[in-house]
MOPAC internal coordinates of N, CA, C and O (Angstrom, degrees):
PM7 1SCF
backbone

  N    0.0000 0     0.00 0     0.00 0    0    0    0
  C    1.4871 1     0.00 0     0.00 0    1    0    0
  C    1.5513 1   108.13 1     0.00 0    2    1    0
  O    1.2310 1   119.95 1   -50.20 1    3    2    1
  N    1.2898 1   117.70 1   129.80 1    3    2    1
  C    1.4621 1   120.76 1   178.83 1    5    3    2
  C    1.5469 1   110.92 1   -66.12 1    6    5    3
  O    1.2310 1   120.50 1   -29.95 1    7    6    5
  N    1.2819 1   116.64 1   150.05 1    7    6    5
  C    1.4508 1   122.39 1   178.05 1    9    7    6
  C    1.5156 1   106.70 1  -111.53 1   10    9    7
  O    1.2310 1   120.81 1   -31.51 1   11   10    9
  N    1.3510 1   116.06 1   148.49 1   11   10    9
  C    1.4802 1   121.16 1   176.20 1   13   11   10
  C    1.5256 1   107.01 1  -140.47 1   14   13   11
  O    1.2310 1   121.85 1   -18.25 1   15   14   13
  N    1.2780 1   114.07 1   161.75 1   15   14   13
  C    1.4673 1   121.47 1   176.71 1   17   15   14
  C    1.5262 1   107.79 1  -118.06 1   18   17   15
  O    1.2310 1   121.98 1   -46.93 1   19   18   17
  N    1.3222 1   113.81 1   133.07 1   19   18   17
  C    1.4555 1   119.35 1   174.51 1   21   19   18
  C    1.5391 1   108.58 1  -123.29 1   22   21   19
  O    1.2310 1   119.40 1   -27.21 1   23   22   21
  N    1.2732 1   118.75 1   152.79 1   23   22   21
  C    1.4917 1   122.71 1   175.63 1   25   23   22
  C    1.4899 1   108.59 1  -106.57 1   26   25   23
  O    1.2310 1   121.92 1   -56.43 1   27   26   25
  N    1.3659 1   113.93 1   123.57 1   27   26   25
  C    1.5110 1   121.63 1   178.20 1   29   27   26
  C    1.5126 1   107.58 1  -118.80 1   30   29   27
  O    1.2310 1   121.73 1   -23.03 1   31   30   29
  N    1.3210 1   114.29 1   156.97 1   31   30   29
  C    1.4850 1   117.06 1   168.73 1   33   31   30
  C    1.4927 1   109.40 1   -68.56 1   34   33   31
  O    1.2310 1   119.88 1   -22.21 1   35   34   33
  N    1.2867 1   117.83 1   157.79 1   35   34   33
  C    1.4825 1   121.14 1   175.08 1   37   35   34
  C    1.5063 1   112.44 1   -54.34 1   38   37   35
  O    1.2310 1   121.03 1   138.47 1   39   38   37
  N    1.3606 1   115.64 1   -41.53 1   39   38   37
  C    1.4727 1   119.07 1  -178.40 1   41   39   38
  C    1.5229 1   109.74 1   -65.94 1   42   41   39
  O    1.2310 1   118.99 1   136.53 1   43   42   41
  N    1.2712 1   119.53 1   -43.47 1   43   42   41
  C    1.4946 1   121.28 1  -179.40 1   45   43   42
  C    1.5015 1   108.18 1   -68.21 1   46   45   43
  O    1.2310 1   118.37 1   141.43 1   47   46   45
  N    1.2846 1   120.72 1   -38.57 1   47   46   45
  C    1.4901 1   119.91 1   179.45 1   49   47   46
  C    1.5025 1   111.29 1   -64.66 1   50   49   47
  O    1.2310 1   119.89 1   137.58 1   51   50   49
  N    1.3733 1   117.82 1   -42.42 1   51   50   49
  C    1.4383 1   119.76 1   177.72 1   53   51   50
  C    1.5194 1   110.38 1   -62.89 1   54   53   51
  O    1.2310 1   120.82 1   137.55 1   55   54   53
  N    1.3394 1   116.04 1   -42.45 1   55   54   53
  C    1.5021 1   119.10 1   179.30 1   57   55   54
  C    1.5246 1   109.93 1   -60.90 1   58   57   55
  O    1.2310 1   120.67 1   136.63 1   59   58   57
  N    1.3720 1   116.32 1   -43.37 1   59   58   57
  C    1.4356 1   119.38 1   179.96 1   61   59   58
  C    1.5204 1   111.68 1   -60.05 1   62   61   59
  O    1.2310 1   120.69 1   134.66 1   63   62   61
  N    1.3416 1   116.28 1   -45.34 1   63   62   61
  C    1.4860 1   121.29 1   176.80 1   65   63   62
  C    1.4907 1   112.27 1   -58.10 1   66   65   63
  O    1.2310 1   120.68 1   139.14 1   67   66   65
  N    1.3080 1   116.31 1   -40.86 1   67   66   65
  C    1.4385 1   123.58 1  -179.02 1   69   67   66
  C    1.5344 1   111.90 1   -63.64 1   70   69   67
  O    1.2310 1   122.51 1   132.34 1   71   70   69
  N    1.3716 1   112.79 1   -47.66 1   71   70   69
  C    1.4688 1   117.06 1   178.20 1   73   71   70
  C    1.4563 1   112.27 1   -60.88 1   74   73   71
  O    1.2310 1   119.62 1   134.56 1   75   74   73
  N    1.3291 1   118.34 1   -45.44 1   75   74   73
  C    1.4548 1   123.77 1   179.08 1   77   75   74
  C    1.5741 1   110.66 1   -58.31 1   78   77   75
  O    1.2310 1   121.92 1   132.63 1   79   78   77
  N    1.3555 1   113.92 1   -47.37 1   79   78   77
  C    1.4573 1   116.53 1  -178.86 1   81   79   78
  C    1.5384 1   111.91 1   -64.13 1   82   81   79
  O    1.2310 1   120.76 1   135.75 1   83   82   81
  N    1.3382 1   116.15 1   -44.25 1   83   82   81
  C    1.4640 1   119.54 1  -177.95 1   85   83   82
  C    1.5419 1   111.76 1   -64.60 1   86   85   83
  O    1.2310 1   120.40 1   147.24 1   87   86   85
  N    1.3206 1   116.83 1   -32.76 1   87   86   85
  C    1.4131 1   118.82 1  -176.50 1   89   87   86
  C    1.5363 1   114.35 1   -94.72 1   90   89   87
  O    1.2310 1   121.80 1   176.51 1   91   90   89
  N    1.3663 1   114.16 1    -3.49 1   91   90   89
  C    1.4632 1   118.66 1   175.25 1   93   91   90
  C    1.5736 1   110.17 1    76.46 1   94   93   91
  O    1.2310 1   121.17 1  -154.48 1   95   94   93
  N    1.3227 1   115.36 1    25.52 1   95   94   93
  C    1.4129 1   120.86 1  -175.75 1   97   95   94
  C    1.5621 1   110.24 1  -116.89 1   98   97   95
  O    1.2310 1   120.97 1   -15.84 1   99   98   97
  N    1.3338 1   115.75 1   164.16 1   99   98   97
  C    1.4615 1   118.49 1   174.91 1  101   99   98
  C    1.5180 1   105.14 1   -84.09 1  102  101   99
  O    1.2310 1   120.78 1   -13.80 1  103  102  101
  N    1.3372 1   116.12 1   166.20 1  103  102  101
  C    1.4444 1   122.34 1   177.21 1  105  103  102
  C    1.5463 1   108.44 1   -64.22 1  106  105  103
  O    1.2310 1   120.26 1   144.09 1  107  106  105
  N    1.3312 1   117.11 1   -35.91 1  107  106  105
  C    1.4554 1   122.15 1   179.50 1  109  107  106
  C    1.5565 1   108.78 1   -61.26 1  110  109  107
  O    1.2310 1   120.54 1   136.12 1  111  110  109
  N    1.3664 1   116.57 1   -43.88 1  111  110  109
  C    1.4603 1   118.29 1  -179.47 1  113  111  110
  C    1.4799 1   111.77 1   -67.26 1  114  113  111
  O    1.2310 1   118.43 1   144.38 1  115  114  113
  N    1.2989 1   120.60 1   -35.62 1  115  114  113
  C    1.4345 1   122.92 1   179.18 1  117  115  114
  C    1.5449 1   108.73 1   -67.81 1  118  117  115
  O    1.2310 1   120.59 1   134.16 1  119  118  117
  N    1.3136 1   116.47 1   -45.84 1  119  118  117
  C    1.4388 1   118.50 1   179.98 1  121  119  118
  C    1.5919 1   111.05 1   -63.69 1  122  121  119
  O    1.2310 1   121.44 1   139.01 1  123  122  121
  N    1.2868 1   114.84 1   -40.99 1  123  122  121
  C    1.4765 1   119.47 1   177.67 1  125  123  122
  C    1.5675 1   111.82 1   -57.67 1  126  125  123
  O    1.2310 1   121.79 1   134.96 1  127  126  125
  N    1.3311 1   114.17 1   -45.04 1  127  126  125
  C    1.5009 1   118.90 1   178.72 1  129  127  126
  C    1.5347 1   109.57 1   -65.12 1  130  129  127
  O    1.2310 1   120.03 1   140.36 1  131  130  129
  N    1.2901 1   117.54 1   -39.64 1  131  130  129
  C    1.4662 1   121.56 1   179.90 1  133  131  130
  C    1.5338 1   108.45 1   -60.46 1  134  133  131
  O    1.2310 1   120.73 1   136.13 1  135  134  133
  N    1.3092 1   116.22 1   -43.87 1  135  134  133
  C    1.4805 1   121.39 1  -179.20 1  137  135  134
  C    1.4929 1   109.25 1   -63.02 1  138  137  135
  O    1.2310 1   119.74 1   137.92 1  139  138  137
  N    1.3226 1   118.09 1   -42.08 1  139  138  137
  C    1.4989 1   120.73 1   178.06 1  141  139  138
  C    1.4907 1   109.52 1   -63.62 1  142  141  139
  O    1.2310 1   118.47 1   137.05 1  143  142  141
  N    1.3110 1   120.52 1   -42.95 1  143  142  141
  C    1.4576 1   122.48 1   179.73 1  145  143  142
  C    1.5225 1   110.14 1   -64.71 1  146  145  143
  O    1.2310 1   119.78 1   151.79 1  147  146  145
  N    1.3504 1   118.03 1   -28.21 1  147  146  145
  C    1.4573 1   121.94 1   178.84 1  149  147  146
  C    1.5620 1   109.17 1   -81.92 1  150  149  147
  O    1.2310 1   119.23 1   178.20 1  151  150  149
  N    1.2577 1   119.07 1    -1.80 1  151  150  149
  C    1.4387 1   121.27 1   178.39 1  153  151  150
  C    1.5069 1   117.79 1    91.19 1  154  153  151
  O    1.2310 1   121.86 1  -166.80 1  155  154  153
  N    1.3976 1   114.04 1    13.20 1  155  154  153
  C    1.4207 1   119.07 1  -179.91 1  157  155  154
  C    1.5493 1   107.76 1   -88.93 1  158  157  155
  O    1.2310 1   121.97 1   -82.42 1  159  158  157
  N    1.3169 1   113.83 1    97.58 1  159  158  157
  C    1.4916 1   120.99 1  -179.45 1  161  159  158
  C    1.5126 1   110.79 1  -118.70 1  162  161  159
  O    1.2310 1   121.59 1   -29.43 1  163  162  161
  N    1.3026 1   114.57 1   150.57 1  163  162  161
  C    1.4817 1   118.28 1   173.23 1  165  163  162
  C    1.5192 1   109.45 1   -75.13 1  166  165  163
  O    1.2310 1   120.42 1   -22.48 1  167  166  165
  N    1.2852 1   116.81 1   157.52 1  167  166  165
  C    1.4481 1   123.41 1   173.95 1  169  167  166
  C    1.4732 1   109.35 1   -58.33 1  170  169  167
  O    1.2310 1   118.25 1   140.71 1  171  170  169
  N    1.3068 1   120.95 1   -39.29 1  171  170  169
  C    1.4317 1   123.85 1   179.10 1  173  171  170
  C    1.5009 1   111.35 1   -61.84 1  174  173  171
  O    1.2310 1   119.33 1   137.64 1  175  174  173
  N    1.3173 1   118.88 1   -42.36 1  175  174  173
  C    1.4193 1   123.22 1  -179.45 1  177  175  174
  C    1.5500 1   110.12 1   -62.68 1  178  177  175
  O    1.2310 1   120.31 1   135.06 1  179  178  177
  N    1.3179 1   117.02 1   -44.94 1  179  178  177
  C    1.4570 1   122.73 1   179.54 1  181  179  178
  C    1.5247 1   109.13 1   -63.41 1  182  181  179
  O    1.2310 1   119.88 1   136.89 1  183  182  181
  N    1.3463 1   117.84 1   -43.11 1  183  182  181
  C    1.4958 1   118.53 1   176.96 1  185  183  182
  C    1.5010 1   113.93 1   -61.37 1  186  185  183
  O    1.2310 1   121.33 1   140.73 1  187  186  185
  N    1.3280 1   115.06 1   -39.27 1  187  186  185
  C    1.4578 1   119.16 1   178.27 1  189  187  186
  C    1.5365 1   111.66 1   -62.68 1  190  189  187
  O    1.2310 1   121.10 1   139.53 1  191  190  189
  N    1.3173 1   115.50 1   -40.47 1  191  190  189
  C    1.5091 1   120.01 1   177.83 1  193  191  190
  C    1.4644 1   110.13 1   -62.76 1  194  193  191
  O    1.2310 1   120.07 1   134.14 1  195  194  193
  N    1.3490 1   117.47 1   -45.86 1  195  194  193
  C    1.4507 1   119.78 1  -178.42 1  197  195  194
  C    1.4634 1   111.76 1   -65.66 1  198  197  195
  O    1.2310 1   119.81 1   139.45 1  199  198  197
  N    1.3482 1   117.97 1   -40.55 1  199  198  197
  C    1.4574 1   119.58 1   179.88 1  201  199  198
  C    1.5614 1   109.82 1   -65.76 1  202  201  199
  O    1.2310 1   119.48 1   139.95 1  203  202  201
  N    1.2706 1   118.60 1   -40.05 1  203  202  201
  C    1.5001 1   120.20 1   176.60 1  205  203  202
  C    1.5368 1   111.28 1   -62.26 1  206  205  203
  O    1.2310 1   121.37 1   136.20 1  207  206  205
  N    1.2871 1   114.98 1   -43.80 1  207  206  205
  C    1.4784 1   117.34 1   179.06 1  209  207  206
  C    1.5028 1   113.05 1   -62.38 1  210  209  207
  O    1.2310 1   120.80 1   140.28 1  211  210  209
  N    1.3119 1   116.07 1   -39.72 1  211  210  209
  C    1.4246 1   121.80 1   178.49 1  213  211  210
  C    1.5630 1   112.96 1   -67.72 1  214  213  211
  O    1.2310 1   120.91 1   144.22 1  215  214  213
  N    1.3334 1   115.87 1   -35.78 1  215  214  213
  C    1.4465 1   121.08 1   179.32 1  217  215  214
  C    1.5251 1   109.61 1   -67.70 1  218  217  215
  O    1.2310 1   120.42 1   145.69 1  219  218  217
  N    1.3346 1   116.80 1   -34.31 1  219  218  217
  C    1.4405 1   120.30 1  -173.20 1  221  219  218
  C    1.5495 1   112.19 1   -76.85 1  222  221  219
  O    1.2310 1   120.53 1   163.58 1  223  222  221
  N    1.2744 1   116.60 1   -16.42 1  223  222  221
  C    1.4855 1   118.45 1  -179.81 1  225  223  222
  C    1.5244 1   107.64 1  -162.05 1  226  225  223
  O    1.2310 1   121.91 1   -19.78 1  227  226  225
  N    1.3011 1   113.95 1   160.22 1  227  226  225
  C    1.4468 1   119.92 1   177.07 1  229  227  226
  C    1.5242 1   107.38 1   -79.03 1  230  229  227
  O    1.2310 1   119.92 1   -81.32 1  231  230  229
  N    1.2823 1   117.75 1    98.68 1  231  230  229
  C    1.4741 1   123.49 1  -174.46 1  233  231  230
  C    1.5089 1   110.12 1  -126.72 1  234  233  231
  O    1.2310 1   122.61 1   -30.13 1  235  234  233
  N    1.3491 1   112.61 1   149.87 1  235  234  233
  C    1.4160 1   117.65 1   168.38 1  237  235  234
  C    1.4990 1   110.31 1   -75.68 1  238  237  235
  O    1.2310 1   118.94 1   -14.44 1  239  238  237
  N    1.3287 1   119.63 1   165.56 1  239  238  237
  C    1.4802 1   121.49 1   178.79 1  241  239  238
  C    1.4844 1   110.95 1   -56.82 1  242  241  239
  O    1.2310 1   119.32 1   140.71 1  243  242  241
  N    1.3273 1   118.89 1   -39.29 1  243  242  241
  C    1.4820 1   122.00 1   179.60 1  245  243  242
  C    1.5133 1   109.40 1   -65.76 1  246  245  243
  O    1.2310 1   118.79 1   134.47 1  247  246  245
  N    1.3276 1   119.92 1   -45.53 1  247  246  245
  C    1.4067 1   122.28 1   177.98 1  249  247  246
  C    1.5303 1   113.32 1   -61.34 1  250  249  247
  O    1.2310 1   121.95 1   137.15 1  251  250  249
  N    1.3700 1   113.88 1   -42.85 1  251  250  249
  C    1.4507 1   118.14 1   176.55 1  253  251  250
  C    1.5279 1   112.61 1   -61.27 1  254  253  251
  O    1.2310 1   120.63 1   139.70 1  255  254  253
  N    1.3254 1   116.40 1   -40.30 1  255  254  253
  C    1.4933 1   119.73 1   177.69 1  257  255  254
  C    1.5042 1   111.00 1   -62.82 1  258  257  255
  O    1.2310 1   120.56 1   131.88 1  259  258  257
  N    1.3471 1   116.54 1   -48.12 1  259  258  257
  C    1.4537 1   119.71 1   177.46 1  261  259  258
  C    1.5219 1   112.14 1   -56.75 1  262  261  259
  O    1.2310 1   119.28 1   136.02 1  263  262  261
  N    1.3185 1   118.98 1   -43.98 1  263  262  261
  C    1.4256 1   120.41 1  -179.53 1  265  263  262
  C    1.5305 1   110.72 1   -67.25 1  266  265  263
  O    1.2310 1   119.76 1   140.92 1  267  266  265
  N    1.2832 1   118.06 1   -39.08 1  267  266  265
  C    1.4697 1   120.88 1  -179.14 1  269  267  266
  C    1.5980 1   108.13 1   -67.13 1  270  269  267
  O    1.2310 1   120.24 1   142.02 1  271  270  269
  N    1.3077 1   117.15 1   -37.98 1  271  270  269
  C    1.4721 1   116.59 1   178.39 1  273  271  270
  C    1.5351 1   112.06 1   -67.51 1  274  273  271
  O    1.2310 1   120.10 1   138.52 1  275  274  273
  N    1.3527 1   117.41 1   -41.48 1  275  274  273
  C    1.4594 1   121.86 1   177.37 1  277  275  274
  C    1.5596 1   108.97 1   -60.52 1  278  277  275
  O    1.2310 1   120.61 1   132.66 1  279  278  277
  N    1.3224 1   116.44 1   -47.34 1  279  278  277
  C    1.4999 1   117.15 1  -177.26 1  281  279  278
  C    1.4753 1   111.37 1   -67.97 1  282  281  279
  O    1.2310 1   118.59 1   142.41 1  283  282  281
  N    1.3185 1   120.29 1   -37.59 1  283  282  281
  C    1.4109 1   123.17 1   178.21 1  285  283  282
  C    1.5576 1   109.24 1   -60.86 1  286  285  283
  O    1.2310 1   121.11 1   132.28 1  287  286  285
  N    1.3610 1   115.48 1   -47.72 1  287  286  285
  C    1.4557 1   117.86 1   177.86 1  289  287  286
  C    1.4896 1   112.35 1   -59.18 1  290  289  287
  O    1.2310 1   120.62 1   135.02 1  291  290  289
  N    1.3284 1   116.42 1   -44.98 1  291  290  289
  C    1.4685 1   119.70 1   179.67 1  293  291  290
  C    1.4924 1   114.05 1   -63.98 1  294  293  291
  O    1.2310 1   120.37 1   143.19 1  295  294  293
  N    1.3054 1   116.90 1   -36.81 1  295  294  293
  C    1.5448 1   119.83 1   177.93 1  297  295  294
  C    1.4957 1   108.63 1   -68.72 1  298  297  295
  O    1.2310 1   119.86 1   137.52 1  299  298  297
  N    1.2917 1   117.88 1   -42.48 1  299  298  297
  C    1.4863 1   120.87 1   179.32 1  301  299  298
  C    1.4903 1   110.99 1   -61.30 1  302  301  299
  O    1.2310 1   120.29 1   138.90 1  303  302  301
  N    1.3269 1   117.05 1   -41.10 1  303  302  301
  C    1.4854 1   121.40 1  -179.26 1  305  303  302
  C    1.5179 1   108.32 1   -65.60 1  306  305  303
  O    1.2310 1   119.81 1   137.07 1  307  306  305
  N    1.3486 1   117.97 1   -42.93 1  307  306  305
  C    1.4735 1   120.82 1  -179.37 1  309  307  306
  C    1.5205 1   107.61 1   -65.99 1  310  309  307
  O    1.2310 1   119.31 1   133.56 1  311  310  309
  N    1.3030 1   118.93 1   -46.44 1  311  310  309
  C    1.5053 1   119.90 1   177.42 1  313  311  310
  C    1.5257 1   114.06 1   -56.04 1  314  313  311
  O    1.2310 1   121.43 1   135.69 1  315  314  313
  N    1.3098 1   114.87 1   -44.31 1  315  314  313
  C    1.4632 1   121.89 1  -179.96 1  317  315  314
  C    1.5322 1   109.51 1   -61.02 1  318  317  315
  O    1.2310 1   122.12 1   131.24 1  319  318  317
  N    1.3990 1   113.54 1   -48.76 1  319  318  317
  C    1.4788 1   119.10 1  -178.48 1  321  319  318
  C    1.5257 1   111.54 1   -62.55 1  322  321  319
  O    1.2310 1   120.16 1   140.79 1  323  322  321
  N    1.3285 1   117.30 1   -39.21 1  323  322  321
  C    1.4957 1   120.48 1  -178.22 1  325  323  322
  C    1.4975 1   106.52 1   -69.81 1  326  325  323
  O    1.2310 1   118.34 1   136.30 1  327  326  325
  N    1.3413 1   120.77 1   -43.70 1  327  326  325
  C    1.4747 1   120.61 1  -177.41 1  329  327  326
  C    1.5479 1   111.86 1   -68.60 1  330  329  327
  O    1.2310 1   120.25 1   150.63 1  331  330  329
  N    1.3315 1   117.13 1   -29.37 1  331  330  329
  C    1.4347 1   121.51 1  -176.86 1  333  331  330
  C    1.5291 1   110.94 1   -77.22 1  334  333  331
  O    1.2310 1   120.80 1   158.86 1  335  334  333
  N    1.3009 1   116.07 1   -21.14 1  335  334  333
  C    1.5182 1   120.18 1  -175.75 1  337  335  334
  C    1.4998 1   109.55 1   -71.30 1  338  337  335
  O    1.2310 1   120.10 1   180.00 1  339  338  337

Protein backbone atom coordinates (compact mmCIF):
# COMPACT_ATOMS: atom_id res chain seq x y z
CA UNK A 1 0.00 0.00 0.00
CA UNK A 2 1.45 3.40 -0.91
CA UNK A 3 2.15 5.85 1.86
CA UNK A 4 1.60 9.59 1.73
CA UNK A 5 2.13 12.54 4.00
CA UNK A 6 -0.49 15.19 4.64
CA UNK A 7 -0.24 18.34 6.71
CA UNK A 8 -3.04 19.01 9.19
CA UNK A 9 -3.54 21.69 11.80
CA UNK A 10 -2.97 20.52 15.36
CA UNK A 11 -6.70 20.87 16.05
CA UNK A 12 -7.69 18.76 13.04
CA UNK A 13 -5.09 16.11 13.89
CA UNK A 14 -6.35 15.86 17.48
CA UNK A 15 -9.94 15.64 16.22
CA UNK A 16 -8.94 12.90 13.76
CA UNK A 17 -7.24 10.92 16.51
CA UNK A 18 -10.30 11.30 18.74
CA UNK A 19 -12.69 10.11 16.02
CA UNK A 20 -10.48 7.11 15.33
CA UNK A 21 -10.23 6.22 19.02
CA UNK A 22 -13.97 6.62 19.64
CA UNK A 23 -14.88 4.50 16.65
CA UNK A 24 -12.24 1.83 17.29
CA UNK A 25 -10.65 2.50 13.93
CA UNK A 26 -7.22 3.50 12.75
CA UNK A 27 -6.56 6.97 11.39
CA UNK A 28 -6.07 5.36 7.98
CA UNK A 29 -9.55 3.80 8.14
CA UNK A 30 -11.14 7.11 9.13
CA UNK A 31 -9.38 8.96 6.31
CA UNK A 32 -10.31 6.24 3.82
CA UNK A 33 -13.99 6.50 4.81
CA UNK A 34 -13.85 10.29 4.54
CA UNK A 35 -12.44 9.98 1.04
CA UNK A 36 -15.26 7.62 0.07
CA UNK A 37 -17.82 10.07 1.47
CA UNK A 38 -16.19 12.79 -0.62
CA UNK A 39 -16.71 10.67 -3.72
CA UNK A 40 -13.13 9.49 -4.13
CA UNK A 41 -13.71 5.98 -5.46
CA UNK A 42 -11.54 3.61 -7.42
CA UNK A 43 -12.52 2.67 -10.96
CA UNK A 44 -12.87 -0.91 -9.71
CA UNK A 45 -15.38 0.11 -7.02
CA UNK A 46 -17.48 2.02 -9.55
CA UNK A 47 -17.45 -0.93 -11.97
CA UNK A 48 -18.57 -3.26 -9.17
CA UNK A 49 -21.46 -0.93 -8.31
CA UNK A 50 -22.54 -0.80 -11.95
CA UNK A 51 -22.29 -4.55 -12.38
CA UNK A 52 -24.39 -5.13 -9.26
CA UNK A 53 -27.03 -2.66 -10.40
CA UNK A 54 -27.20 -4.32 -13.81
CA UNK A 55 -27.50 -7.79 -12.28
CA UNK A 56 -30.40 -6.72 -10.09
CA UNK A 57 -32.51 -5.50 -12.97
CA UNK A 58 -32.55 -5.30 -16.72
CA UNK A 59 -31.11 -1.84 -17.07
CA UNK A 60 -29.35 0.16 -19.69
CA UNK A 61 -25.86 1.41 -18.84
CA UNK A 62 -27.32 4.87 -18.15
CA UNK A 63 -30.00 3.46 -15.83
CA UNK A 64 -27.41 1.35 -14.03
CA UNK A 65 -25.19 4.40 -13.54
CA UNK A 66 -28.10 6.45 -12.17
CA UNK A 67 -29.00 3.67 -9.75
CA UNK A 68 -25.39 3.26 -8.64
CA UNK A 69 -25.06 6.99 -7.98
CA UNK A 70 -28.31 7.07 -5.97
CA UNK A 71 -27.30 4.05 -3.92
CA UNK A 72 -23.83 5.44 -3.30
CA UNK A 73 -25.27 8.73 -2.08
CA UNK A 74 -27.77 6.92 0.17
CA UNK A 75 -25.07 4.68 1.64
CA UNK A 76 -22.80 7.63 2.31
CA UNK A 77 -25.61 9.51 4.01
CA UNK A 78 -26.43 6.48 6.19
CA UNK A 79 -22.77 6.00 7.11
CA UNK A 80 -22.41 9.68 7.96
CA UNK A 81 -25.56 9.63 10.10
CA UNK A 82 -24.45 6.47 11.91
CA UNK A 83 -20.98 7.85 12.63
CA UNK A 84 -22.35 11.22 13.75
CA UNK A 85 -24.71 9.62 16.28
